[in-house]
PyMOL Python script that loads the backbone (N, CA, C, O; Angstrom):
from pymol import cmd

cmd.read_pdbstr("""\
ATOM      1  N   UNK A   1      51.034   7.481  60.332  1.00  0.00           N
ATOM      2  CA  UNK A   1      49.741   7.862  60.594  1.00  0.00           C
ATOM      3  C   UNK A   1      49.121   8.185  59.489  1.00  0.00           C
ATOM      4  O   UNK A   1      49.565   8.955  58.637  1.00  0.00           O
ATOM      5  N   UNK A   2      47.837   7.485  59.449  1.00  0.00           N
ATOM      6  CA  UNK A   2      46.913   8.094  58.487  1.00  0.00           C
ATOM      7  C   UNK A   2      46.192   9.131  58.865  1.00  0.00           C
ATOM      8  O   UNK A   2      46.388   9.205  60.078  1.00  0.00           O
ATOM      9  N   UNK A   3      45.286  10.199  58.469  1.00  0.00           N
ATOM     10  CA  UNK A   3      44.265  11.252  58.617  1.00  0.00           C
ATOM     11  C   UNK A   3      43.082  10.843  57.871  1.00  0.00           C
ATOM     12  O   UNK A   3      42.858  10.718  56.667  1.00  0.00           O
ATOM     13  N   UNK A   4      42.286  10.644  59.084  1.00  0.00           N
ATOM     14  CA  UNK A   4      40.847   9.894  59.185  1.00  0.00           C
ATOM     15  C   UNK A   4      39.635  11.299  59.489  1.00  0.00           C
ATOM     16  O   UNK A   4      39.163  11.635  60.575  1.00  0.00           O
ATOM     17  N   UNK A   5      39.457  11.722  58.539  1.00  0.00           N
ATOM     18  CA  UNK A   5      38.185  12.663  58.482  1.00  0.00           C
ATOM     19  C   UNK A   5      36.786  12.378  58.760  1.00  0.00           C
ATOM     20  O   UNK A   5      36.033  12.309  57.788  1.00  0.00           O
ATOM     21  N   UNK A   6      36.367  12.220  59.796  1.00  0.00           N
ATOM     22  CA  UNK A   6      34.891  11.600  59.978  1.00  0.00           C
ATOM     23  C   UNK A   6      33.742  12.558  60.019  1.00  0.00           C
ATOM     24  O   UNK A   6      33.791  13.701  60.473  1.00  0.00           O
ATOM     25  N   UNK A   7      32.715  11.970  59.499  1.00  0.00           N
ATOM     26  CA  UNK A   7      31.730  12.705  59.248  1.00  0.00           C
ATOM     27  C   UNK A   7      30.177  12.416  59.746  1.00  0.00           C
ATOM     28  O   UNK A   7      29.532  11.657  59.022  1.00  0.00           O
ATOM     29  N   UNK A   8      29.650  12.847  60.685  1.00  0.00           N
ATOM     30  CA  UNK A   8      28.543  12.145  61.553  1.00  0.00           C
ATOM     31  C   UNK A   8      27.349  12.324  60.479  1.00  0.00           C
ATOM     32  O   UNK A   8      27.445  12.904  59.398  1.00  0.00           O
ATOM     33  N   UNK A   9      26.228  11.712  61.005  1.00  0.00           N
ATOM     34  CA  UNK A   9      24.934  11.971  60.503  1.00  0.00           C
ATOM     35  C   UNK A   9      24.251  13.206  60.611  1.00  0.00           C
ATOM     36  O   UNK A   9      24.823  13.926  61.430  1.00  0.00           O
ATOM     37  N   UNK A  10      23.189  13.767  60.073  1.00  0.00           N
ATOM     38  CA  UNK A  10      22.651  15.152  60.256  1.00  0.00           C
ATOM     39  C   UNK A  10      21.809  14.675  62.175  1.00  0.00           C
ATOM     40  O   UNK A  10      21.425  13.613  62.666  1.00  0.00           O
ATOM     41  N   UNK A  11      21.861  15.986  62.642  1.00  0.00           N
ATOM     42  CA  UNK A  11      21.576  15.778  64.193  1.00  0.00           C
ATOM     43  C   UNK A  11      22.575  15.101  64.781  1.00  0.00           C
ATOM     44  O   UNK A  11      22.079  14.491  65.728  1.00  0.00           O
ATOM     45  N   UNK A  12      23.656  14.907  64.711  1.00  0.00           N
ATOM     46  CA  UNK A  12      24.818  14.476  65.348  1.00  0.00           C
ATOM     47  C   UNK A  12      25.859  14.868  65.352  1.00  0.00           C
ATOM     48  O   UNK A  12      26.136  15.627  64.423  1.00  0.00           O
ATOM     49  N   UNK A  13      26.726  14.622  66.170  1.00  0.00           N
ATOM     50  CA  UNK A  13      28.140  15.536  66.296  1.00  0.00           C
ATOM     51  C   UNK A  13      29.305  14.354  66.328  1.00  0.00           C
ATOM     52  O   UNK A  13      29.065  13.258  65.822  1.00  0.00           O
ATOM     53  N   UNK A  14      30.562  14.637  66.943  1.00  0.00           N
ATOM     54  CA  UNK A  14      31.882  13.971  66.930  1.00  0.00           C
ATOM     55  C   UNK A  14      31.397  12.900  67.805  1.00  0.00           C
ATOM     56  O   UNK A  14      32.034  11.873  67.570  1.00  0.00           O
ATOM     57  N   UNK A  15      30.686  12.770  68.548  1.00  0.00           N
ATOM     58  CA  UNK A  15      30.447  11.771  69.840  1.00  0.00           C
ATOM     59  C   UNK A  15      29.725  10.441  69.169  1.00  0.00           C
ATOM     60  O   UNK A  15      29.599   9.423  69.849  1.00  0.00           O
ATOM     61  N   UNK A  16      29.317  10.491  67.976  1.00  0.00           N
ATOM     62  CA  UNK A  16      29.010   9.423  67.451  1.00  0.00           C
ATOM     63  C   UNK A  16      29.780   8.247  67.067  1.00  0.00           C
ATOM     64  O   UNK A  16      29.350   7.131  66.774  1.00  0.00           O
ATOM     65  N   UNK A  17      30.968   8.658  67.111  1.00  0.00           N
ATOM     66  CA  UNK A  17      32.233   7.976  66.917  1.00  0.00           C
ATOM     67  C   UNK A  17      32.962   7.712  68.037  1.00  0.00           C
ATOM     68  O   UNK A  17      33.944   6.988  67.878  1.00  0.00           O
ATOM     69  N   UNK A  18      32.666   8.222  69.407  1.00  0.00           N
ATOM     70  CA  UNK A  18      33.601   7.746  70.517  1.00  0.00           C
ATOM     71  C   UNK A  18      34.125   6.611  71.007  1.00  0.00           C
ATOM     72  O   UNK A  18      35.200   6.439  71.582  1.00  0.00           O
ATOM     73  N   UNK A  19      32.765   5.397  70.567  1.00  0.00           N
ATOM     74  CA  UNK A  19      33.014   3.919  70.938  1.00  0.00           C
ATOM     75  C   UNK A  19      33.664   3.371  70.217  1.00  0.00           C
ATOM     76  O   UNK A  19      33.953   2.192  70.427  1.00  0.00           O
ATOM     77  N   UNK A  20      34.132   4.076  69.074  1.00  0.00           N
ATOM     78  CA  UNK A  20      34.880   3.169  67.898  1.00  0.00           C
ATOM     79  C   UNK A  20      36.726   3.464  67.969  1.00  0.00           C
ATOM     80  O   UNK A  20      37.258   4.574  67.956  1.00  0.00           O
ATOM     81  N   UNK A  21      37.408   2.170  68.040  1.00  0.00           N
ATOM     82  CA  UNK A  21      38.504   2.391  67.868  1.00  0.00           C
ATOM     83  C   UNK A  21      39.303   2.557  66.438  1.00  0.00           C
ATOM     84  O   UNK A  21      39.226   1.839  65.441  1.00  0.00           O
ATOM     85  N   UNK A  22      40.061   3.689  66.653  1.00  0.00           N
ATOM     86  CA  UNK A  22      40.406   3.476  65.277  1.00  0.00           C
ATOM     87  C   UNK A  22      42.111   3.867  65.236  1.00  0.00           C
ATOM     88  O   UNK A  22      42.586   4.454  64.264  1.00  0.00           O
ATOM     89  N   UNK A  23      42.905   3.479  66.365  1.00  0.00           N
ATOM     90  CA  UNK A  23      44.034   2.991  66.419  1.00  0.00           C
ATOM     91  C   UNK A  23      44.625   4.177  66.784  1.00  0.00           C
ATOM     92  O   UNK A  23      44.065   4.937  67.574  1.00  0.00           O
ATOM     93  N   UNK A  24      46.070   4.502  66.126  1.00  0.00           N
ATOM     94  CA  UNK A  24      46.887   5.492  66.444  1.00  0.00           C
ATOM     95  C   UNK A  24      46.758   6.635  65.237  1.00  0.00           C
ATOM     96  O   UNK A  24      47.632   7.447  64.936  1.00  0.00           O
ATOM     97  N   UNK A  25      45.579   6.505  64.688  1.00  0.00           N
ATOM     98  CA  UNK A  25      45.384   7.277  63.844  1.00  0.00           C
ATOM     99  C   UNK A  25      44.664   9.033  63.988  1.00  0.00           C
ATOM    100  O   UNK A  25      43.765   9.291  64.789  1.00  0.00           O
ATOM    101  N   UNK A  26      45.360  10.203  62.930  1.00  0.00           N
ATOM    102  CA  UNK A  26      44.905  11.365  63.203  1.00  0.00           C
ATOM    103  C   UNK A  26      43.352  11.472  63.296  1.00  0.00           C
ATOM    104  O   UNK A  26      42.932  11.049  62.220  1.00  0.00           O
ATOM    105  N   UNK A  27      42.645  11.724  63.832  1.00  0.00           N
ATOM    106  CA  UNK A  27      41.301  11.907  63.662  1.00  0.00           C
ATOM    107  C   UNK A  27      41.014  13.329  63.695  1.00  0.00           C
ATOM    108  O   UNK A  27      41.392  14.226  64.449  1.00  0.00           O
ATOM    109  N   UNK A  28      40.222  13.302  62.651  1.00  0.00           N
ATOM    110  CA  UNK A  28      39.742  14.967  62.177  1.00  0.00           C
ATOM    111  C   UNK A  28      38.507  14.890  61.926  1.00  0.00           C
ATOM    112  O   UNK A  28      38.190  13.880  61.297  1.00  0.00           O
ATOM    113  N   UNK A  29      37.473  15.780  62.262  1.00  0.00           N
ATOM    114  CA  UNK A  29      35.995  15.662  62.332  1.00  0.00           C
ATOM    115  C   UNK A  29      35.596  16.780  61.399  1.00  0.00           C
ATOM    116  O   UNK A  29      36.214  17.830  61.575  1.00  0.00           O
ATOM    117  N   UNK A  30      34.728  16.768  60.485  1.00  0.00           N
ATOM    118  CA  UNK A  30      33.950  17.848  59.637  1.00  0.00           C
ATOM    119  C   UNK A  30      32.539  18.039  60.316  1.00  0.00           C
ATOM    120  O   UNK A  30      31.672  17.209  60.590  1.00  0.00           O
ATOM    121  N   UNK A  31      32.599  19.517  60.514  1.00  0.00           N
ATOM    122  CA  UNK A  31      31.516  20.005  61.450  1.00  0.00           C
ATOM    123  C   UNK A  31      30.634  20.644  60.147  1.00  0.00           C
ATOM    124  O   UNK A  31      31.129  21.267  59.208  1.00  0.00           O
ATOM    125  N   UNK A  32      29.213  20.328  60.335  1.00  0.00           N
ATOM    126  CA  UNK A  32      28.190  21.065  59.486  1.00  0.00           C
ATOM    127  C   UNK A  32      28.307  22.324  59.706  1.00  0.00           C
ATOM    128  O   UNK A  32      28.701  22.915  60.711  1.00  0.00           O
ATOM    129  N   UNK A  33      27.810  22.844  58.344  1.00  0.00           N
ATOM    130  CA  UNK A  33      27.805  24.432  58.366  1.00  0.00           C
ATOM    131  C   UNK A  33      26.325  24.624  57.714  1.00  0.00           C
ATOM    132  O   UNK A  33      25.821  23.724  57.043  1.00  0.00           O
ATOM    133  N   UNK A  34      25.749  25.707  57.927  1.00  0.00           N
ATOM    134  CA  UNK A  34      24.105  25.910  57.781  1.00  0.00           C
ATOM    135  C   UNK A  34      24.568  25.984  55.831  1.00  0.00           C
ATOM    136  O   UNK A  34      25.584  26.239  55.184  1.00  0.00           O
ATOM    137  N   UNK A  35      23.117  25.589  55.521  1.00  0.00           N
ATOM    138  CA  UNK A  35      23.242  25.258  54.159  1.00  0.00           C
ATOM    139  C   UNK A  35      22.396  26.812  53.489  1.00  0.00           C
ATOM    140  O   UNK A  35      21.572  27.537  54.046  1.00  0.00           O
ATOM    141  N   UNK A  36      22.842  26.880  52.485  1.00  0.00           N
ATOM    142  CA  UNK A  36      22.166  28.267  52.092  1.00  0.00           C
ATOM    143  C   UNK A  36      20.546  27.513  51.327  1.00  0.00           C
ATOM    144  O   UNK A  36      20.122  26.358  51.274  1.00  0.00           O
ATOM    145  N   UNK A  37      20.062  28.721  50.879  1.00  0.00           N
ATOM    146  CA  UNK A  37      18.711  28.389  50.598  1.00  0.00           C
ATOM    147  C   UNK A  37      18.871  27.724  48.992  1.00  0.00           C
ATOM    148  O   UNK A  37      19.523  28.258  48.096  1.00  0.00           O
ATOM    149  N   UNK A  38      18.105  26.424  48.872  1.00  0.00           N
ATOM    150  CA  UNK A  38      18.269  25.863  47.699  1.00  0.00           C
ATOM    151  C   UNK A  38      19.725  25.566  47.000  1.00  0.00           C
ATOM    152  O   UNK A  38      20.090  25.746  45.839  1.00  0.00           O
ATOM    153  N   UNK A  39      20.344  25.099  48.016  1.00  0.00           N
ATOM    154  CA  UNK A  39      21.565  24.584  47.479  1.00  0.00           C
ATOM    155  C   UNK A  39      21.718  23.481  47.590  1.00  0.00           C
ATOM    156  O   UNK A  39      21.410  22.771  48.547  1.00  0.00           O
ATOM    157  N   UNK A  40      22.342  23.126  46.370  1.00  0.00           N
ATOM    158  CA  UNK A  40      22.785  21.411  46.355  1.00  0.00           C
ATOM    159  C   UNK A  40      23.389  20.741  47.030  1.00  0.00           C
ATOM    160  O   UNK A  40      23.912  21.217  48.037  1.00  0.00           O
ATOM    161  N   UNK A  41      23.512  19.510  46.729  1.00  0.00           N
ATOM    162  CA  UNK A  41      24.521  19.109  47.720  1.00  0.00           C
ATOM    163  C   UNK A  41      26.059  19.166  47.341  1.00  0.00           C
ATOM    164  O   UNK A  41      27.010  19.110  48.120  1.00  0.00           O
ATOM    165  N   UNK A  42      26.077  19.285  46.025  1.00  0.00           N
ATOM    166  CA  UNK A  42      27.567  19.288  45.297  1.00  0.00           C
ATOM    167  C   UNK A  42      27.711  20.533  46.164  1.00  0.00           C
ATOM    168  O   UNK A  42      28.062  20.346  47.329  1.00  0.00           O
ATOM    169  N   UNK A  43      27.533  21.523  45.834  1.00  0.00           N
ATOM    170  CA  UNK A  43      27.718  22.863  46.476  1.00  0.00           C
ATOM    171  C   UNK A  43      27.833  22.919  48.082  1.00  0.00           C
ATOM    172  O   UNK A  43      28.730  23.563  48.625  1.00  0.00           O
ATOM    173  N   UNK A  44      27.019  22.315  48.688  1.00  0.00           N
ATOM    174  CA  UNK A  44      27.317  22.126  50.009  1.00  0.00           C
ATOM    175  C   UNK A  44      28.563  21.642  50.450  1.00  0.00           C
ATOM    176  O   UNK A  44      29.412  22.204  51.142  1.00  0.00           O
ATOM    177  N   UNK A  45      28.549  20.368  49.886  1.00  0.00           N
ATOM    178  CA  UNK A  45      30.131  19.642  49.886  1.00  0.00           C
ATOM    179  C   UNK A  45      31.559  20.206  49.774  1.00  0.00           C
ATOM    180  O   UNK A  45      32.649  19.942  50.281  1.00  0.00           O
ATOM    181  N   UNK A  46      31.051  21.143  48.841  1.00  0.00           N
ATOM    182  CA  UNK A  46      32.592  22.041  48.207  1.00  0.00           C
ATOM    183  C   UNK A  46      32.842  22.915  49.419  1.00  0.00           C
ATOM    184  O   UNK A  46      33.999  23.034  49.823  1.00  0.00           O
ATOM    185  N   UNK A  47      31.680  23.637  50.130  1.00  0.00           N
ATOM    186  CA  UNK A  47      31.608  24.379  51.008  1.00  0.00           C
ATOM    187  C   UNK A  47      32.848  23.238  52.535  1.00  0.00           C
ATOM    188  O   UNK A  47      33.912  23.451  53.115  1.00  0.00           O
ATOM    189  N   UNK A  48      32.085  22.416  52.528  1.00  0.00           N
ATOM    190  CA  UNK A  48      32.531  21.846  53.555  1.00  0.00           C
ATOM    191  C   UNK A  48      34.160  20.990  53.396  1.00  0.00           C
ATOM    192  O   UNK A  48      35.051  20.766  54.215  1.00  0.00           O
ATOM    193  N   UNK A  49      34.030  20.736  52.206  1.00  0.00           N
ATOM    194  CA  UNK A  49      35.821  20.343  51.780  1.00  0.00           C
ATOM    195  C   UNK A  49      36.763  21.506  52.251  1.00  0.00           C
ATOM    196  O   UNK A  49      37.941  21.174  52.383  1.00  0.00           O
ATOM    197  N   UNK A  50      36.490  22.635  52.489  1.00  0.00           N
ATOM    198  CA  UNK A  50      37.319  23.670  52.875  1.00  0.00           C
ATOM    199  C   UNK A  50      37.821  23.155  54.150  1.00  0.00           C
ATOM    200  O   UNK A  50      38.958  23.565  54.382  1.00  0.00           O
ATOM    201  N   UNK A  51      37.331  22.382  55.057  1.00  0.00           N
ATOM    202  CA  UNK A  51      37.702  21.623  56.322  1.00  0.00           C
ATOM    203  C   UNK A  51      38.872  20.511  55.969  1.00  0.00           C
ATOM    204  O   UNK A  51      39.558  20.146  56.923  1.00  0.00           O
ATOM    205  N   UNK A  52      39.123  20.006  54.809  1.00  0.00           N
ATOM    206  CA  UNK A  52      39.887  19.045  54.883  1.00  0.00           C
ATOM    207  C   UNK A  52      41.502  19.571  54.277  1.00  0.00           C
ATOM    208  O   UNK A  52      41.457  20.079  53.157  1.00  0.00           O
ATOM    209  N   UNK A  53      42.548  19.504  54.768  1.00  0.00           N
ATOM    210  CA  UNK A  53      43.894  19.443  54.213  1.00  0.00           C
ATOM    211  C   UNK A  53      44.074  18.748  52.726  1.00  0.00           C
ATOM    212  O   UNK A  53      44.180  17.523  52.788  1.00  0.00           O
ATOM    213  N   UNK A  54      44.109  19.132  51.832  1.00  0.00           N
ATOM    214  CA  UNK A  54      44.591  18.851  50.780  1.00  0.00           C
ATOM    215  C   UNK A  54      45.945  18.081  50.497  1.00  0.00           C
ATOM    216  O   UNK A  54      46.059  17.171  49.675  1.00  0.00           O
ATOM    217  N   UNK A  55      47.037  18.623  51.365  1.00  0.00           N
ATOM    218  CA  UNK A  55      48.185  18.382  51.323  1.00  0.00           C
ATOM    219  C   UNK A  55      48.529  16.637  52.218  1.00  0.00           C
ATOM    220  O   UNK A  55      49.637  16.278  52.615  1.00  0.00           O
ATOM    221  N   UNK A  56      47.442  15.965  52.312  1.00  0.00           N
ATOM    222  CA  UNK A  56      47.922  14.988  53.161  1.00  0.00           C
ATOM    223  C   UNK A  56      46.956  13.968  52.348  1.00  0.00           C
ATOM    224  O   UNK A  56      46.114  14.270  51.502  1.00  0.00           O
ATOM    225  N   UNK A  57      47.372  12.408  52.930  1.00  0.00           N
ATOM    226  CA  UNK A  57      46.452  11.345  52.335  1.00  0.00           C
ATOM    227  C   UNK A  57      45.109  11.198  53.142  1.00  0.00           C
ATOM    228  O   UNK A  57      45.255  11.114  54.361  1.00  0.00           O
ATOM    229  N   UNK A  58      44.008  11.161  52.725  1.00  0.00           N
ATOM    230  CA  UNK A  58      42.736  11.602  52.968  1.00  0.00           C
ATOM    231  C   UNK A  58      42.021  10.136  52.760  1.00  0.00           C
ATOM    232  O   UNK A  58      42.088   9.397  51.778  1.00  0.00           O
ATOM    233  N   UNK A  59      41.226   9.929  54.152  1.00  0.00           N
ATOM    234  CA  UNK A  59      40.667   8.661  54.048  1.00  0.00           C
ATOM    235  C   UNK A  59      39.124   9.173  54.943  1.00  0.00           C
ATOM    236  O   UNK A  59      39.178   9.564  56.109  1.00  0.00           O
ATOM    237  N   UNK A  60      37.888   9.084  54.201  1.00  0.00           N
ATOM    238  CA  UNK A  60      36.765   9.555  54.961  1.00  0.00           C
ATOM    239  C   UNK A  60      35.972   8.629  55.225  1.00  0.00           C
ATOM    240  O   UNK A  60      35.660   7.677  54.510  1.00  0.00           O
ATOM    241  N   UNK A  61      35.469   9.009  56.741  1.00  0.00           N
ATOM    242  CA  UNK A  61      34.656   7.955  57.051  1.00  0.00           C
ATOM    243  C   UNK A  61      33.192   8.865  57.250  1.00  0.00           C
ATOM    244  O   UNK A  61      33.063  10.037  57.604  1.00  0.00           O
ATOM    245  N   UNK A  62      32.089   7.782  56.855  1.00  0.00           N
ATOM    246  CA  UNK A  62      30.872   8.745  57.046  1.00  0.00           C
ATOM    247  C   UNK A  62      29.647   8.158  57.831  1.00  0.00           C
ATOM    248  O   UNK A  62      29.724   6.935  57.713  1.00  0.00           O
ATOM    249  N   UNK A  63      28.813   8.417  58.401  1.00  0.00           N
ATOM    250  CA  UNK A  63      27.347   7.889  59.151  1.00  0.00           C
ATOM    251  C   UNK A  63      26.450   8.344  58.508  1.00  0.00           C
ATOM    252  O   UNK A  63      26.423   9.559  58.309  1.00  0.00           O
ATOM    253  N   UNK A  64      25.508   7.550  58.024  1.00  0.00           N
ATOM    254  CA  UNK A  64      24.357   8.004  57.227  1.00  0.00           C
ATOM    255  C   UNK A  64      24.579   8.747  56.542  1.00  0.00           C
ATOM    256  O   UNK A  64      25.361   8.462  55.635  1.00  0.00           O
ATOM    257  N   UNK A  65      23.863  10.422  56.634  1.00  0.00           N
ATOM    258  CA  UNK A  65      24.091  11.227  55.771  1.00  0.00           C
ATOM    259  C   UNK A  65      25.432  11.742  55.850  1.00  0.00           C
ATOM    260  O   UNK A  65      25.863  12.434  54.928  1.00  0.00           O
ATOM    261  N   UNK A  66      26.206  11.450  56.962  1.00  0.00           N
ATOM    262  CA  UNK A  66      27.860  12.001  56.307  1.00  0.00           C
ATOM    263  C   UNK A  66      28.444  10.763  55.404  1.00  0.00           C
ATOM    264  O   UNK A  66      29.481  10.902  54.755  1.00  0.00           O
ATOM    265  N   UNK A  67      27.700   9.550  55.415  1.00  0.00           N
ATOM    266  CA  UNK A  67      28.571   8.674  54.467  1.00  0.00           C
ATOM    267  C   UNK A  67      27.837   9.166  52.999  1.00  0.00           C
ATOM    268  O   UNK A  67      28.426   8.800  51.982  1.00  0.00           O
ATOM    269  N   UNK A  68      26.986   9.715  52.881  1.00  0.00           N
ATOM    270  CA  UNK A  68      26.524  10.596  51.436  1.00  0.00           C
ATOM    271  C   UNK A  68      27.468  11.696  51.205  1.00  0.00           C
ATOM    272  O   UNK A  68      27.893  11.800  50.055  1.00  0.00           O
ATOM    273  N   UNK A  69      27.792  12.365  51.906  1.00  0.00           N
ATOM    274  CA  UNK A  69      28.394  13.571  52.124  1.00  0.00           C
ATOM    275  C   UNK A  69      30.045  13.248  51.776  1.00  0.00           C
ATOM    276  O   UNK A  69      30.775  13.966  51.093  1.00  0.00           O
ATOM    277  N   UNK A  70      30.426  11.935  52.455  1.00  0.00           N
ATOM    278  CA  UNK A  70      31.750  11.291  52.184  1.00  0.00           C
ATOM    279  C   UNK A  70      31.834  10.973  50.865  1.00  0.00           C
ATOM    280  O   UNK A  70      32.889  11.281  50.311  1.00  0.00           O
ATOM    281  N   UNK A  71      30.842  10.338  50.102  1.00  0.00           N
ATOM    282  CA  UNK A  71      30.878  10.166  48.703  1.00  0.00           C
ATOM    283  C   UNK A  71      31.027  11.161  47.833  1.00  0.00           C
ATOM    284  O   UNK A  71      31.809  11.114  46.884  1.00  0.00           O
ATOM    285  N   UNK A  72      29.984  12.512  48.216  1.00  0.00           N
ATOM    286  CA  UNK A  72      30.263  13.804  47.132  1.00  0.00           C
ATOM    287  C   UNK A  72      31.612  14.322  47.519  1.00  0.00           C
ATOM    288  O   UNK A  72      32.184  14.911  46.601  1.00  0.00           O
ATOM    289  N   UNK A  73      32.275  14.247  48.673  1.00  0.00           N
ATOM    290  CA  UNK A  73      33.644  14.586  48.853  1.00  0.00           C
ATOM    291  C   UNK A  73      34.481  14.225  47.860  1.00  0.00           C
ATOM    292  O   UNK A  73      35.331  14.921  47.305  1.00  0.00           O
ATOM    293  N   UNK A  74      34.147  12.917  47.636  1.00  0.00           N
ATOM    294  CA  UNK A  74      35.130  12.059  47.142  1.00  0.00           C
ATOM    295  C   UNK A  74      35.320  12.383  45.497  1.00  0.00           C
ATOM    296  O   UNK A  74      36.253  12.025  44.778  1.00  0.00           O
ATOM    297  N   UNK A  75      34.251  13.097  45.171  1.00  0.00           N
ATOM    298  CA  UNK A  75      34.374  13.487  43.627  1.00  0.00           C
ATOM    299  C   UNK A  75      35.049  14.895  43.815  1.00  0.00           C
ATOM    300  O   UNK A  75      35.587  15.350  42.805  1.00  0.00           O
ATOM    301  N   UNK A  76      35.091  15.537  44.792  1.00  0.00           N
ATOM    302  CA  UNK A  76      35.537  16.881  44.836  1.00  0.00           C
ATOM    303  C   UNK A  76      37.099  17.069  44.926  1.00  0.00           C
ATOM    304  O   UNK A  76      37.834  17.835  44.304  1.00  0.00           O
ATOM    305  N   UNK A  77      37.315  16.339  45.680  1.00  0.00           N
ATOM    306  CA  UNK A  77      39.061  16.054  46.497  1.00  0.00           C
ATOM    307  C   UNK A  77      39.376  14.634  46.302  1.00  0.00           C
ATOM    308  O   UNK A  77      38.493  13.776  46.301  1.00  0.00           O
ATOM    309  N   UNK A  78      40.575  14.381  46.145  1.00  0.00           N
ATOM    310  CA  UNK A  78      41.558  13.433  45.799  1.00  0.00           C
ATOM    311  C   UNK A  78      41.500  12.585  47.254  1.00  0.00           C
ATOM    312  O   UNK A  78      42.112  12.901  48.274  1.00  0.00           O
ATOM    313  N   UNK A  79      40.611  11.434  47.090  1.00  0.00           N
ATOM    314  CA  UNK A  79      40.887  10.518  48.648  1.00  0.00           C
ATOM    315  C   UNK A  79      41.461   9.341  48.486  1.00  0.00           C
ATOM    316  O   UNK A  79      41.559   9.022  47.301  1.00  0.00           O
ATOM    317  N   UNK A  80      41.950   8.441  49.386  1.00  0.00           N
ATOM    318  CA  UNK A  80      42.503   7.062  49.288  1.00  0.00           C
ATOM    319  C   UNK A  80      41.611   6.247  49.250  1.00  0.00           C
ATOM    320  O   UNK A  80      41.691   5.255  48.525  1.00  0.00           O
ATOM    321  N   UNK A  81      40.440   6.526  50.120  1.00  0.00           N
ATOM    322  CA  UNK A  81      39.223   5.453  50.542  1.00  0.00           C
ATOM    323  C   UNK A  81      38.034   6.498  51.079  1.00  0.00           C
ATOM    324  O   UNK A  81      36.958   6.055  51.482  1.00  0.00           O
TER     325      UNK A  81
END
""", "prot")
cmd.dss("prot")
cmd.show_as("cartoon", "prot")
cmd.util.cbc("prot")
cmd.orient("prot")
């Protein structure tokens, strides 16, 4: 079983993925946190990365801005895809 971390776009939530079939994989959702004043995206993604267990094989899937965040997260933590 793979651990898929799903990241919605801004203004959306986990429901954006409801009609997609990910098989029997373990789905985990990254939830948005409030940004700090003048916070850069790298720092913001570092805070989001606390929602990810680093002890497992990680696959990130993002939609819209969530895709950009997935790319930034892959620079912070080791991911398979």
